[in-house]
C-alpha angles and dihedrals in degrees: 000000000000123000116246115260100236094182093056094043092050090048090051094048090048090051090049092050096048096071090048092050093047092049090051090051091050091048092051092047090052092047091052093046088053094048088047090053090054092048096095090049092052089047089054091050091050090049091051093050093045090052092049091050092048091049091049090048094045104035108013130219097064099116087055121119093238095050093048093048091050089050092052094044092050092049094049097097094046090047090060091045092050092050089059093043092050089058091049097048094044087059088055091252134114135215119206096167101075098092093052090042089057090054095048094043091049095047096042095045092053093046089052090051089052092059088070101252121136107292094227089060086060091051090050090049091054090057093042092052089053092048088049093055088049092049093053090049093048092051090049091051098043106030102032096031094232114163111256091237092059095038096052092041088057090051088048094057090042096051094044091047093049091048091053092046089055093051144334093196132072112275119197130209115244122258114280093029120152086252088075092058094040089054094046115120123235115198111219096170127028104211131181123272098012090311098137126151104232130182128186129211086251091062092045088055089050092053093047090050090052090048093048092045092052090051093045095050096047107024105042134069092234091053090053088049089056089058090045091052092051094047100047123341092198096049090049088055093047087053091058095247117155093251099162097047094044094051090057093047091052092064092040090055091046091052093047089052089053090052091049093048086054088057093052096044095046088052092052092055092050097261096307115146128189135178091234096057116123099027107166093359091123089058090050092049090049091048092049091049095051093043086054091059105264114143116237088214088061135232097088134064146097134232092219088053087057090052089056089049090053092051091048089057092044090049089053088055090048091053095049090048095049092045093056093191100071117095109242087227088073089069088074093049093048092047091051091050094048091048092049091052093052093047090052089048091052091050092051093050092046093050093050092048089050093052092048092052 
């Protein structure tokens, strides 16, 4: 019998354990990087909860069904806008036209309804007009290699100008228009002392858009291509992903979301449309998306994070309204400060990740 070679066996065991240890290290590193990527979203969620708790302590009746339902109903148009903006920013693009597209879609849709056609055709036209503006912007970006900032800025001026050419007065939808149904209130919870939880068809539409966007971004090939374009356009092309087609569709979807947001908003104001509707909404949408954790450089971001960002901005408005002594102009200042803080947080996290790699 020969004695076992303990040195050889020990070396073999160490060699076998090395790959296991290395794989665990790699897995832990990936898990930490994923958690770090979600950190801005978690901070935004903590900020939202903190603001709601503060508002409840300072003003009361915030955690009431009626207040929460009003908060969500008021946020519905911006939720839809933020979904489209999330898709664009994840692809490392930007869309400055959405606010103006809301105005044009609203005015044109109401004027179409006033011609006597079926009101639902007017609603479809509003979404179609938004998608058309997005298509033009997407073609400019992809085919003519125009920077997204310039392409969508041109669409912003075009849409706002066309809306002003159509009318500079308030135009109202006819009686019996679809806006009346879209603004109807459905009581889900009958609370005491006028404390009902109410939803509207517009809010339901916004929730459905969010759900579809989450599915699109994480369960479809085109959604994965959006992330690929934002991460590295060249790498996405080398992988055989349909970059050109997807980039055009990104802006079509953003425009369609703007048209749909116009439908929901116009319904919330009893079918009234104005050429100045949506001023600054594109900046609010961008702020909500960034606060929710989406990188302005593209390649990373979540639709649900953008939902949190929208609710943060909506809660700021709620606090200012309930306080009554704060100048509404401070909302812009506070929004800018919060946006700056989250952009700096993203830069710090990105620089640390780069050093570790």
